VEXSETOR-69946 format. One record per residue (C-alpha): chain; x, y, z. Coordinates in nm, 4 decimals. Each point is the difference from the previous one (the first is absolute). Example, Ala and Ser with C-alpha at 12.3 -4.5 7.8 and 13.67 -1.06 7.14 Angstrom:
<atoms>
+--------+----------+----------+----------+
| cadena |     east |    north |       up |
+--------+----------+----------+----------+
|      A |   1.2300 |  -0.4500 |   0.7800 |
|      A |   0.1370 |   0.3440 |  -0.0660 |
+--------+----------+----------+----------+
</atoms>
This chain:
<atoms>
+--------+----------+----------+----------+
| cadena |     east |    north |       up |
+--------+----------+----------+----------+
|      A |  -9.4194 |  -4.7232 |  -3.0554 |
|      A |   0.2729 |   0.1563 |  -0.1953 |
|      A |   0.0450 |   0.2244 |   0.2689 |
|      A |  -0.0109 |  -0.3037 |   0.1868 |
|      A |   0.3499 |  -0.1177 |  -0.1456 |
|      A |   0.0977 |   0.3151 |  -0.0660 |
|      A |  -0.0176 |   0.0746 |   0.4117 |
|      A |   0.1883 |  -0.3864 |   0.0542 |
|      A |   0.3063 |   0.0734 |  -0.2169 |
|      A |   0.0298 |   0.3349 |   0.0671 |
|      A |   0.0283 |  -0.1551 |   0.4316 |
|      A |   0.2423 |  -0.2494 |  -0.1822 |
|      A |   0.2043 |   0.2130 |  -0.1079 |
|      A |   0.0295 |   0.2197 |   0.2769 |
|      A |   0.0514 |  -0.2616 |   0.2672 |
|      A |   0.2834 |  -0.1421 |  -0.1556 |
|      A |   0.1911 |   0.3195 |  -0.1295 |
|      A |  -0.1609 |   0.2079 |   0.2674 |
|      A |  -0.1814 |   0.2654 |  -0.2609 |
|      A |  -0.2530 |   0.1582 |   0.1935 |
|      A |  -0.3915 |  -0.0096 |  -0.1354 |
|      A |  -0.2729 |   0.1845 |   0.1492 |
|      A |  -0.2806 |  -0.2513 |   0.1939 |
|      A |  -0.3206 |   0.2354 |   0.0725 |
|      A |  -0.1149 |   0.0314 |   0.3753 |
|      A |   0.2801 |  -0.2553 |   0.1514 |
|      A |   0.3699 |   0.0306 |   0.0984 |
|      A |   0.2073 |  -0.2573 |  -0.1953 |
|      A |   0.1444 |  -0.1046 |   0.3611 |
|      A |  -0.3312 |  -0.0975 |   0.1048 |
|      A |  -0.0786 |  -0.1640 |  -0.3372 |
|      A |   0.3487 |  -0.2251 |   0.0299 |
|      A |  -0.0963 |  -0.0669 |   0.3923 |
|      A |  -0.3316 |  -0.1192 |  -0.1455 |
|      A |   0.1186 |  -0.2013 |  -0.2803 |
|      A |   0.2697 |  -0.1761 |   0.2543 |
|      A |  -0.2987 |  -0.0349 |   0.2722 |
|      A |  -0.2134 |  -0.1873 |  -0.2512 |
|      A |   0.3018 |  -0.2286 |  -0.1105 |
|      A |   0.1011 |  -0.0903 |   0.3978 |
|      A |  -0.3444 |  -0.0873 |   0.0632 |
|      A |  -0.0430 |  -0.2438 |  -0.2948 |
|      A |   0.3493 |  -0.1179 |   0.1338 |
|      A |  -0.1706 |  -0.0420 |   0.3669 |
|      A |  -0.3394 |  -0.1887 |  -0.1401 |
|      A |   0.2351 |  -0.2459 |  -0.1989 |
|      A |   0.1614 |  -0.0690 |   0.2981 |
|      A |  -0.3769 |  -0.1558 |   0.1335 |
|      A |  -0.1280 |  -0.1686 |  -0.2874 |
|      A |   0.0594 |  -0.3315 |   0.1869 |
|      A |   0.1067 |   0.0356 |   0.3334 |
|      A |  -0.3813 |   0.1237 |   0.0736 |
|      A |  -0.1276 |  -0.3112 |  -0.1099 |
|      A |   0.2353 |  -0.2256 |   0.0850 |
|      A |  -0.2201 |  -0.3117 |  -0.0522 |
|      A |  -0.1392 |   0.0511 |  -0.3042 |
|      A |   0.3315 |   0.0771 |  -0.1297 |
|      A |   0.1162 |  -0.2724 |   0.1250 |
|      A |  -0.2359 |  -0.2529 |  -0.1782 |
|      A |   0.0764 |   0.1989 |  -0.2980 |
|      A |   0.3770 |  -0.0490 |  -0.0599 |
|      A |  -0.0130 |  -0.3614 |   0.2222 |
|      A |   0.2447 |   0.1547 |   0.2514 |
|      A |  -0.0355 |   0.0302 |   0.4043 |
|      A |  -0.0549 |   0.3308 |   0.1912 |
|      A |   0.3775 |   0.0343 |   0.0914 |
|      A |   0.0722 |  -0.0050 |  -0.4066 |
|      A |  -0.3277 |   0.2663 |  -0.0381 |
|      A |   0.1657 |   0.2409 |   0.2454 |
|      A |   0.3840 |   0.0009 |  -0.2109 |
|      A |  -0.2363 |   0.1733 |  -0.2584 |
|      A |   0.0429 |   0.3024 |   0.2652 |
|      A |   0.3427 |  -0.0748 |   0.1316 |
|      A |   0.1935 |  -0.0803 |  -0.2846 |
|      A |  -0.1389 |   0.3345 |  -0.1609 |
|      A |   0.2084 |   0.1137 |   0.2794 |
|      A |   0.2630 |  -0.1705 |  -0.0975 |
|      A |   0.0170 |   0.0543 |  -0.3042 |
|      A |  -0.0079 |   0.4209 |   0.0653 |
|      A |   0.3837 |  -0.0339 |   0.1543 |
|      A |   0.1924 |  -0.0622 |  -0.2537 |
|      A |  -0.1807 |   0.2695 |  -0.2941 |
|      A |   0.0175 |   0.2541 |   0.3154 |
|      A |   0.4136 |   0.0065 |  -0.0120 |
|      A |  -0.0399 |   0.1260 |  -0.4294 |
|      A |  -0.2761 |   0.1716 |   0.0798 |
|      A |   0.1590 |   0.2002 |   0.2871 |
|      A |   0.2450 |   0.0471 |  -0.2798 |
|      A |  -0.1340 |   0.1413 |  -0.2531 |
|      A |  -0.2767 |   0.2118 |   0.1897 |
|      A |   0.2361 |   0.2908 |   0.0270 |
|      A |   0.0925 |  -0.0140 |  -0.3854 |
|      A |  -0.2993 |  -0.2044 |  -0.2203 |
|      A |  -0.3159 |   0.0566 |   0.2378 |
|      A |  -0.2401 |   0.0437 |  -0.2829 |
|      A |   0.0658 |  -0.3383 |  -0.1213 |
|      A |   0.0355 |  -0.1377 |   0.4114 |
|      A |  -0.3704 |   0.1257 |   0.0419 |
|      A |  -0.0631 |  -0.1004 |  -0.4083 |
|      A |   0.0833 |  -0.3507 |   0.1271 |
|      A |  -0.2473 |   0.0000 |   0.3234 |
|      A |  -0.2790 |   0.0404 |  -0.1948 |
|      A |   0.0877 |  -0.2179 |  -0.2801 |
|      A |   0.1100 |  -0.3509 |   0.2251 |
|      A |  -0.3557 |   0.0845 |   0.1974 |
|      A |  -0.1826 |  -0.0809 |  -0.3003 |
|      A |   0.2219 |  -0.2898 |  -0.1349 |
|      A |  -0.0445 |  -0.1592 |   0.3533 |
|      A |  -0.3624 |   0.0316 |  -0.0066 |
|      A |  -0.0840 |  -0.1546 |  -0.3489 |
|      A |   0.2473 |  -0.2793 |   0.1159 |
|      A |  -0.1999 |  -0.0440 |   0.2953 |
|      A |  -0.3383 |  -0.0120 |  -0.1754 |
|      A |   0.1818 |  -0.2503 |  -0.2428 |
|      A |   0.1212 |  -0.2212 |   0.2558 |
|      A |  -0.3523 |  -0.0121 |   0.1955 |
|      A |  -0.1447 |  -0.0831 |  -0.3342 |
|      A |   0.2257 |  -0.2532 |  -0.0892 |
|      A |   0.0668 |  -0.1395 |   0.3623 |
|      A |   0.3546 |   0.0758 |  -0.0694 |
|      A |   0.2302 |   0.0086 |   0.2975 |
|      A |   0.3414 |   0.1063 |  -0.1396 |
|      A |  -0.1606 |   0.2538 |  -0.1720 |
|      A |  -0.2063 |   0.1534 |   0.3201 |
|      A |   0.3599 |  -0.0110 |   0.1810 |
|      A |   0.1577 |   0.2035 |  -0.3316 |
|      A |  -0.2713 |   0.2157 |   0.0129 |
|      A |   0.0956 |   0.0576 |   0.4083 |
|      A |   0.3319 |   0.0604 |  -0.1437 |
|      A |  -0.0920 |   0.3156 |  -0.2054 |
|      A |  -0.2613 |   0.1379 |   0.2756 |
|      A |   0.3095 |   0.0098 |   0.1868 |
|      A |   0.2233 |   0.1465 |  -0.2549 |
|      A |  -0.2613 |   0.2815 |   0.0037 |
|      A |   0.0087 |   0.0522 |   0.3442 |
|      A |   0.3442 |   0.0260 |  -0.0191 |
|      A |  -0.0512 |   0.3820 |  -0.1470 |
|      A |  -0.2970 |   0.0953 |   0.1953 |
|      A |   0.1901 |  -0.0666 |   0.3236 |
|      A |   0.3012 |   0.1569 |  -0.1055 |
|      A |  -0.1189 |   0.2691 |  -0.1359 |
|      A |  -0.2592 |   0.1326 |   0.3258 |
|      A |   0.2877 |   0.1849 |   0.1722 |
|      A |   0.1122 |   0.2056 |  -0.3892 |
|      A |  -0.3816 |   0.0496 |  -0.1094 |
|      A |  -0.0151 |   0.2743 |   0.3009 |
|      A |   0.3719 |   0.1297 |   0.0010 |
|      A |  -0.0314 |   0.0322 |  -0.3590 |
|      A |  -0.3561 |   0.1180 |  -0.1099 |
|      A |  -0.1327 |   0.1780 |   0.2968 |
|      A |   0.1841 |   0.2691 |   0.2291 |
|      A |   0.1176 |  -0.0367 |   0.3450 |
|      A |  -0.3701 |   0.0528 |   0.1743 |
|      A |  -0.2076 |  -0.2360 |  -0.2564 |
|      A |   0.2913 |  -0.2859 |   0.0652 |
|      A |  -0.1460 |  -0.1606 |   0.2272 |
|      A |  -0.3553 |  -0.0078 |  -0.1026 |
|      A |   0.1419 |  -0.0989 |  -0.3536 |
|      A |   0.2470 |  -0.2939 |   0.1154 |
|      A |  -0.3493 |  -0.1172 |   0.2540 |
|      A |  -0.2248 |   0.0370 |  -0.2649 |
|      A |   0.2515 |  -0.2810 |  -0.2474 |
|      A |   0.0108 |  -0.1693 |   0.3061 |
|      A |  -0.3683 |  -0.0284 |   0.0879 |
|      A |  -0.1104 |  -0.0536 |  -0.3661 |
|      A |   0.1876 |  -0.3503 |   0.0175 |
|      A |  -0.1691 |  -0.0603 |   0.2767 |
|      A |  -0.3144 |   0.0785 |  -0.0906 |
|      A |   0.0237 |  -0.2201 |  -0.3231 |
|      A |   0.0565 |  -0.2440 |   0.2569 |
|      A |  -0.3255 |   0.0659 |   0.1846 |
|      A |  -0.2194 |   0.0057 |  -0.2940 |
|      A |   0.1245 |  -0.3453 |  -0.1068 |
|      A |  -0.0353 |  -0.1395 |   0.3566 |
|      A |  -0.3857 |   0.1366 |   0.0446 |
|      A |  -0.0758 |  -0.0381 |  -0.3717 |
|      A |   0.1361 |  -0.3543 |  -0.0971 |
|      A |  -0.1735 |  -0.1937 |   0.2587 |
|      A |  -0.3375 |   0.1208 |  -0.0254 |
|      A |  -0.0243 |  -0.0050 |  -0.3997 |
|      A |   0.2099 |  -0.3197 |  -0.0377 |
|      A |  -0.2253 |  -0.3173 |   0.1136 |
|      A |   0.1078 |  -0.2245 |  -0.3197 |
|      A |   0.2833 |  -0.0755 |  -0.2105 |
|      A |  -0.1745 |   0.1411 |  -0.2938 |
|      A |  -0.0627 |   0.3442 |   0.2756 |
|      A |   0.4440 |   0.0182 |   0.0188 |
|      A |   0.0351 |  -0.0341 |  -0.3215 |
|      A |  -0.2787 |   0.2674 |  -0.1233 |
|      A |   0.1930 |   0.2357 |   0.2520 |
|      A |   0.3085 |  -0.0608 |  -0.0941 |
|      A |  -0.1134 |   0.0759 |  -0.3585 |
|      A |  -0.0528 |   0.2974 |   0.1319 |
|      A |   0.2625 |   0.1288 |   0.1848 |
|      A |   0.2348 |  -0.1123 |  -0.2473 |
|      A |  -0.1469 |   0.2518 |  -0.2393 |
|      A |  -0.0367 |   0.2960 |   0.2595 |
|      A |   0.3638 |  -0.1077 |   0.0435 |
|      A |   0.0464 |   0.0794 |  -0.3596 |
|      A |  -0.1472 |   0.3112 |   0.0441 |
|      A |   0.2146 |   0.1112 |   0.2286 |
|      A |   0.3408 |   0.0200 |  -0.2821 |
|      A |  -0.1913 |   0.2876 |  -0.2276 |
|      A |  -0.1018 |   0.1470 |   0.3431 |
|      A |   0.3517 |   0.0351 |   0.0893 |
|      A |   0.1304 |   0.1629 |  -0.3527 |
|      A |  -0.2609 |   0.2169 |   0.0170 |
|      A |   0.0144 |   0.1862 |   0.3368 |
|      A |   0.4190 |  -0.0624 |   0.1413 |
|      A |   0.1171 |   0.2568 |  -0.0990 |
|      A |   0.4315 |   0.0083 |   0.0345 |
|      A |   0.0016 |   0.3229 |  -0.0867 |
|      A |  -0.1659 |   0.1385 |   0.3192 |
|      A |   0.2524 |  -0.1959 |   0.2438 |
|      A |   0.2926 |   0.2011 |   0.1485 |
|      A |   0.3336 |  -0.0198 |  -0.2114 |
|      A |   0.1986 |  -0.2682 |   0.0665 |
|      A |   0.4105 |   0.0891 |  -0.0022 |
|      A |   0.1756 |  -0.0700 |  -0.3366 |
|      A |   0.2309 |  -0.1480 |   0.1953 |
|      A |  -0.1789 |  -0.2751 |   0.2501 |
|      A |   0.2332 |  -0.1294 |   0.2393 |
|      A |   0.1050 |  -0.4172 |  -0.0209 |
|      A |  -0.1884 |  -0.2674 |   0.2022 |
|      A |   0.2847 |  -0.0257 |   0.1634 |
|      A |   0.0432 |   0.3723 |   0.1415 |
|      A |  -0.3501 |  -0.0007 |   0.0755 |
|      A |   0.0266 |  -0.3592 |   0.2249 |
|      A |   0.3255 |   0.1421 |   0.1235 |
|      A |  -0.1634 |   0.3290 |   0.1248 |
|      A |  -0.3000 |  -0.2321 |   0.1065 |
|      A |   0.2603 |  -0.2403 |   0.2519 |
|      A |   0.0931 |   0.3589 |   0.1330 |
|      A |  -0.2892 |   0.0682 |   0.1653 |
|      A |  -0.0457 |  -0.2532 |   0.3327 |
|      A |  -0.3389 |   0.1534 |   0.0996 |
|      A |  -0.1591 |  -0.0971 |  -0.3803 |
|      A |   0.1085 |  -0.3652 |   0.0545 |
|      A |  -0.1906 |  -0.0142 |   0.3367 |
|      A |  -0.2918 |   0.1476 |  -0.0835 |
|      A |  -0.0364 |  -0.1464 |  -0.3090 |
|      A |   0.0486 |  -0.3338 |   0.1294 |
|      A |  -0.2662 |   0.0341 |   0.2571 |
|      A |  -0.2553 |   0.1971 |  -0.3046 |
|      A |   0.0188 |  -0.3481 |  -0.1959 |
|      A |  -0.1100 |  -0.2083 |   0.2836 |
|      A |  -0.3151 |   0.1798 |   0.0433 |
|      A |   0.0055 |   0.0622 |  -0.3541 |
|      A |   0.0277 |  -0.3941 |  -0.0807 |
|      A |  -0.2948 |  -0.1292 |   0.2433 |
|      A |  -0.1801 |   0.2593 |  -0.1933 |
|      A |   0.0275 |  -0.1948 |  -0.2747 |
|      A |  -0.0076 |  -0.3708 |   0.1884 |
|      A |  -0.3310 |   0.0428 |   0.1337 |
|      A |  -0.2249 |   0.0606 |  -0.2792 |
|      A |   0.1396 |  -0.2975 |  -0.1765 |
|      A |  -0.0305 |  -0.2680 |   0.2841 |
|      A |  -0.2626 |   0.1233 |   0.2208 |
|      A |  -0.2447 |  -0.1913 |  -0.2411 |
|      A |   0.1786 |  -0.3184 |   0.1027 |
|      A |   0.0689 |   0.0720 |   0.3448 |
|      A |  -0.3643 |   0.0549 |   0.0430 |
|      A |  -0.0787 |  -0.3002 |  -0.1601 |
|      A |   0.2405 |  -0.2188 |   0.1934 |
|      A |  -0.1558 |   0.1847 |   0.3559 |
|      A |  -0.3094 |   0.0708 |   0.0018 |
|      A |  -0.1210 |  -0.1785 |  -0.3821 |
|      A |  -0.1662 |   0.2800 |  -0.1089 |
|      A |  -0.0634 |   0.0490 |  -0.3964 |
|      A |   0.1356 |   0.2871 |  -0.2411 |
|      A |  -0.4023 |   0.1517 |   0.1205 |
|      A |   0.1692 |   0.0893 |   0.3371 |
|      A |   0.3731 |   0.0449 |  -0.1195 |
|      A |  -0.0884 |   0.2696 |  -0.2712 |
|      A |  -0.1352 |   0.1806 |   0.3127 |
|      A |   0.3221 |   0.0006 |   0.2041 |
|      A |   0.2151 |   0.0380 |  -0.3545 |
|      A |  -0.2453 |   0.2864 |  -0.0813 |
|      A |   0.0421 |   0.1749 |   0.3498 |
|      A |   0.3795 |  -0.0452 |   0.0061 |
|      A |   0.1003 |   0.2021 |  -0.3182 |
|      A |  -0.3112 |   0.2393 |  -0.0075 |
|      A |   0.1077 |   0.1372 |   0.3546 |
|      A |   0.3636 |   0.0203 |  -0.1380 |
|      A |  -0.1248 |   0.1992 |  -0.3121 |
|      A |  -0.1347 |   0.2012 |   0.1766 |
|      A |   0.2085 |   0.0555 |   0.3420 |
|      A |   0.2986 |   0.0400 |  -0.2955 |
|      A |  -0.1997 |   0.3039 |  -0.1526 |
|      A |  -0.1112 |   0.1733 |   0.2814 |
|      A |   0.3617 |   0.0233 |   0.1785 |
|      A |   0.1755 |   0.1116 |  -0.3041 |
|      A |  -0.2938 |   0.2079 |  -0.1020 |
|      A |   0.2284 |   0.2947 |   0.2210 |
|      A |   0.3429 |  -0.0415 |   0.0772 |
|      A |   0.0694 |  -0.1609 |   0.3368 |
|      A |   0.1270 |   0.2785 |   0.2314 |
|      A |   0.2212 |  -0.3060 |   0.1868 |
|      A |  -0.0168 |  -0.3027 |  -0.2537 |
|      A |   0.2597 |  -0.2210 |   0.2128 |
|      A |  -0.2634 |   0.0329 |   0.3377 |
|      A |  -0.2617 |  -0.0869 |  -0.2402 |
|      A |   0.1569 |  -0.3353 |  -0.1469 |
|      A |   0.0638 |  -0.1422 |   0.3267 |
|      A |  -0.3363 |   0.0604 |   0.1027 |
|      A |  -0.1143 |  -0.2351 |  -0.3552 |
|      A |   0.2929 |  -0.2465 |   0.1614 |
|      A |  -0.1274 |  -0.0267 |   0.2525 |
|      A |  -0.3847 |   0.0026 |  -0.0477 |
|      A |   0.0827 |  -0.2440 |  -0.2756 |
|      A |   0.1310 |  -0.2014 |   0.2201 |
|      A |  -0.2730 |  -0.0492 |   0.2558 |
|      A |  -0.2633 |  -0.0160 |  -0.2343 |
|      A |   0.2072 |  -0.3653 |  -0.1691 |
|      A |   0.0248 |  -0.0943 |   0.3355 |
|      A |  -0.3664 |   0.0350 |   0.1104 |
|      A |  -0.0583 |  -0.1897 |  -0.3710 |
|      A |   0.2469 |  -0.2729 |   0.0855 |
|      A |  -0.2134 |  -0.0380 |   0.3443 |
|      A |  -0.3600 |  -0.0189 |  -0.1944 |
|      A |   0.0711 |  -0.3341 |  -0.1704 |
|      A |   0.1442 |  -0.1799 |   0.2560 |
|      A |  -0.2324 |  -0.2761 |   0.1142 |
|      A |  -0.0531 |   0.1819 |   0.3910 |
|      A |  -0.1703 |   0.2708 |  -0.2461 |
|      A |  -0.2222 |  -0.2664 |  -0.0695 |
|      A |  -0.2168 |   0.0931 |   0.3435 |
|      A |  -0.0939 |   0.3537 |  -0.1564 |
|      A |  -0.2913 |   0.0062 |  -0.1979 |
|      A |   0.0378 |  -0.0686 |  -0.3638 |
|      A |  -0.1551 |   0.3485 |  -0.1521 |
|      A |   0.1673 |   0.1538 |   0.2837 |
|      A |   0.3925 |  -0.1289 |  -0.1197 |
|      A |  -0.0406 |   0.0202 |  -0.3130 |
|      A |  -0.0873 |   0.3908 |   0.0091 |
|      A |   0.2972 |   0.0421 |   0.2242 |
|      A |   0.2279 |  -0.1721 |  -0.2561 |
|      A |  -0.1141 |   0.2505 |  -0.2369 |
|      A |   0.0381 |   0.2777 |   0.2172 |
|      A |   0.3052 |  -0.1151 |   0.0824 |
|      A |   0.0987 |  -0.0577 |  -0.3854 |
|      A |  -0.0807 |   0.3235 |  -0.0885 |
|      A |   0.2061 |   0.1931 |   0.2731 |
|      A |   0.3048 |  -0.2579 |  -0.1282 |
|      A |  -0.0720 |   0.1530 |  -0.3061 |
|      A |  -0.0099 |   0.3496 |   0.1016 |
|      A |   0.3232 |   0.0157 |   0.1720 |
|      A |   0.2423 |  -0.2523 |  -0.2611 |
|      A |  -0.1209 |   0.1143 |  -0.2962 |
|      A |  -0.1152 |   0.3711 |   0.0406 |
|      A |   0.3676 |   0.0739 |   0.1401 |
|      A |   0.2008 |  -0.0888 |  -0.3307 |
|      A |  -0.0473 |   0.2875 |  -0.1857 |
|      A |   0.0519 |   0.2084 |   0.2826 |
|      A |   0.3091 |  -0.2246 |   0.0675 |
|      A |   0.1356 |  -0.0224 |  -0.3569 |
|      A |   0.0777 |   0.3590 |  -0.0302 |
|      A |   0.1227 |   0.0656 |   0.3659 |
|      A |   0.2570 |  -0.2776 |  -0.0579 |
|      A |   0.0997 |   0.1583 |  -0.2985 |
|      A |   0.0520 |   0.3673 |   0.1543 |
|      A |   0.2655 |  -0.2188 |   0.2305 |
|      A |   0.2337 |   0.0031 |  -0.3157 |
|      A |   0.0180 |   0.2907 |  -0.1602 |
|      A |   0.1867 |   0.0448 |  -0.3220 |
|      A |  -0.1238 |  -0.3643 |  -0.1030 |
|      A |  -0.2052 |  -0.0828 |  -0.2738 |
|      A |  -0.3751 |  -0.0668 |   0.0999 |
|      A |   0.0823 |  -0.2643 |  -0.1732 |
|      A |   0.2001 |  -0.2141 |   0.2163 |
|      A |  -0.0714 |   0.1694 |   0.3186 |
|      A |  -0.3893 |  -0.1114 |  -0.0295 |
|      A |   0.0343 |  -0.2871 |  -0.2158 |
|      A |   0.2504 |  -0.1641 |   0.2602 |
|      A |  -0.2431 |   0.0346 |   0.2490 |
|      A |  -0.3328 |  -0.1664 |  -0.2653 |
|      A |   0.2658 |  -0.2455 |  -0.0982 |
|      A |   0.0834 |  -0.1552 |   0.3608 |
|      A |  -0.4049 |   0.0551 |   0.0499 |
|      A |  -0.0429 |  -0.2498 |  -0.3477 |
|      A |   0.2277 |  -0.2291 |   0.1382 |
|      A |  -0.0798 |  -0.0517 |   0.4000 |
|      A |  -0.3866 |   0.0008 |  -0.1547 |
|      A |   0.0753 |  -0.2901 |  -0.2296 |
|      A |   0.1741 |  -0.1797 |   0.2218 |
|      A |  -0.2480 |   0.0476 |   0.3128 |
|      A |  -0.2746 |  -0.0625 |  -0.2160 |
|      A |   0.1084 |  -0.3590 |   0.0025 |
|      A |   0.0894 |  -0.0826 |   0.3061 |
|      A |  -0.3125 |   0.1545 |   0.1669 |
|      A |  -0.2598 |  -0.1689 |  -0.1624 |
|      A |  -0.0260 |  -0.2136 |   0.2734 |
|      A |  -0.2597 |   0.0509 |   0.3288 |
|      A |   0.2967 |   0.2347 |   0.1951 |
|      A |   0.0457 |   0.2138 |  -0.2776 |
|      A |  -0.1946 |   0.3061 |   0.1606 |
|      A |   0.2076 |  -0.0477 |   0.3138 |
|      A |   0.3583 |  -0.0526 |  -0.2094 |
|      A |  -0.0713 |   0.3441 |  -0.1521 |
|      A |  -0.1278 |   0.2075 |   0.3045 |
|      A |   0.3901 |  -0.1338 |   0.1115 |
|      A |   0.1501 |   0.1278 |  -0.2406 |
|      A |  -0.1567 |   0.3405 |  -0.0024 |
|      A |   0.0500 |   0.0341 |   0.3769 |
|      A |   0.3568 |  -0.0758 |  -0.0295 |
|      A |   0.0465 |   0.2406 |  -0.3269 |
|      A |  -0.1418 |   0.2791 |   0.2471 |
|      A |   0.2288 |  -0.1471 |   0.2611 |
|      A |   0.2853 |   0.0547 |  -0.2022 |
|      A |  -0.1098 |   0.3700 |  -0.0973 |
|      A |  -0.0162 |   0.0891 |   0.3889 |
|      A |   0.3470 |  -0.1384 |   0.0429 |
|      A |   0.1258 |   0.2030 |  -0.3056 |
|      A |  -0.1617 |   0.3192 |   0.1719 |
|      A |   0.1283 |  -0.0596 |   0.3364 |
|      A |   0.3746 |  -0.0926 |  -0.1272 |
|      A |  -0.0384 |   0.3602 |  -0.2114 |
|      A |   0.0621 |  -0.1670 |  -0.3319 |
|      A |  -0.3462 |   0.1637 |  -0.1649 |
|      A |  -0.0808 |   0.3593 |   0.0436 |
|      A |  -0.3592 |   0.1877 |   0.0329 |
|      A |  -0.2188 |   0.0316 |  -0.3160 |
|      A |   0.2454 |  -0.1149 |  -0.2698 |
|      A |   0.2956 |   0.2381 |   0.0736 |
|      A |   0.3051 |  -0.2267 |  -0.0252 |
|      A |   0.1845 |  -0.0568 |   0.3762 |
|      A |   0.2350 |   0.2336 |   0.0923 |
|      A |   0.2373 |  -0.2731 |   0.0205 |
|      A |   0.0015 |  -0.1147 |  -0.3541 |
|      A |   0.2376 |   0.0848 |  -0.2348 |
|      A |  -0.1884 |   0.0742 |  -0.2788 |
|      A |   0.1334 |  -0.0925 |  -0.3918 |
|      A |   0.1132 |   0.3682 |  -0.0895 |
|      A |  -0.0281 |   0.1637 |   0.2998 |
|      A |   0.3999 |   0.0105 |   0.0912 |
|      A |   0.0456 |   0.0858 |  -0.3250 |
|      A |  -0.2453 |   0.2486 |   0.0125 |
|      A |   0.1954 |   0.1420 |   0.3635 |
|      A |   0.3578 |  -0.0252 |  -0.2013 |
|      A |  -0.1602 |   0.2359 |  -0.3243 |
|      A |  -0.0950 |   0.2426 |   0.3274 |
|      A |   0.2988 |   0.0270 |   0.1421 |
|      A |   0.2030 |   0.0480 |  -0.2998 |
|      A |  -0.2131 |   0.2531 |  -0.0805 |
|      A |   0.0585 |   0.2033 |   0.2733 |
|      A |   0.3678 |  -0.0493 |  -0.0166 |
|      A |  -0.0251 |   0.1399 |  -0.3233 |
|      A |  -0.1992 |   0.2818 |   0.1404 |
|      A |   0.2401 |   0.0911 |   0.2543 |
|      A |   0.2724 |  -0.0647 |  -0.2690 |
|      A |  -0.1215 |   0.2802 |  -0.1982 |
|      A |  -0.1238 |   0.2647 |   0.3506 |
|      A |   0.3724 |  -0.0611 |   0.0467 |
+--------+----------+----------+----------+
</atoms>
């Protein structure tokens, strides 16, 4: 115990002030990724606490199914204002930003348990806000964790691992909660165990997070205005960011709404929807890790293919829940639906880690907290709004149309020459700082000619 406490305080000093403490067997960057992934997975679980057992949760709080869905969508919306603060603090005070993710996870988990025990709906919504604040930490840091702690050849994998850990928490909760929670007492016991696990995440963060292993930040970081001004100079960045954000928003929406959508159309219970949830999320986690295990040779082409596959899978899902599909045998219809959900998850959730790295490379010289964080901000905004709009019988169709429109926009940008292949900015784009560099080169050449004369 004495050695453990000594290690705890040494790691705390190391993380806060950048002093290095040797850790056996495992490099500090992987320990940092481990603590970040654990927090992200816990946060994903917390989002699914009530929406995966909607009927039981509605009875516990005395609210409607639509209000239960707000325990998910309001968390995404609460992410938005805090994202600006974390975006500003990440280049300067990243330790405290990462710490806030673990702390707000724990606070939100304990408030969720207490609200269920007391049947207190306002406390439940307060816990949702805490979870949203915590999620702002993770979604603003997905690119940061890869860019700052890992070399270029490992950045795509590290970013995807961080993103997919959050989805893995969703997947675990989507399966385990409907499986073990059958009564109100079961729900309370699960929430208590979850709160203890979230508290362990705070200890794990203090032991494993290592600011000293990250790349050194410049003494004078550009201001928010300068970063945003530089980001606005990349025309191709914003087109890709908007398209990627649409698919990202859809990937966040499907796990939130499919329980209600399938209950309204197929009259199924959580015993079935847990399988469609798991198929969607687990396939996305596996796909994301497999696709990013090695740096993709043609990432832009890969992303477009994933857009096309996702639109087709969601269109098939929308067709399977329409009344004409009732002519199919019920078992075949449900199997096809689970398969379509798996394909949609693999193509929508699996693409996000690759997309975040690629879009951040569209804006060289801009802090990754801004270039990657801006995409995640729009993902959360779109996901929060779409998860409210799509809670109806046409939810899957709406998502399919949005993904198809985003793909059409990407293809249109390519046709107009707004983008370039494999993450390189267009030759036609005036990059911030490029003109200045050319002027410096011209001045240097002129001085050399003068000296020779």
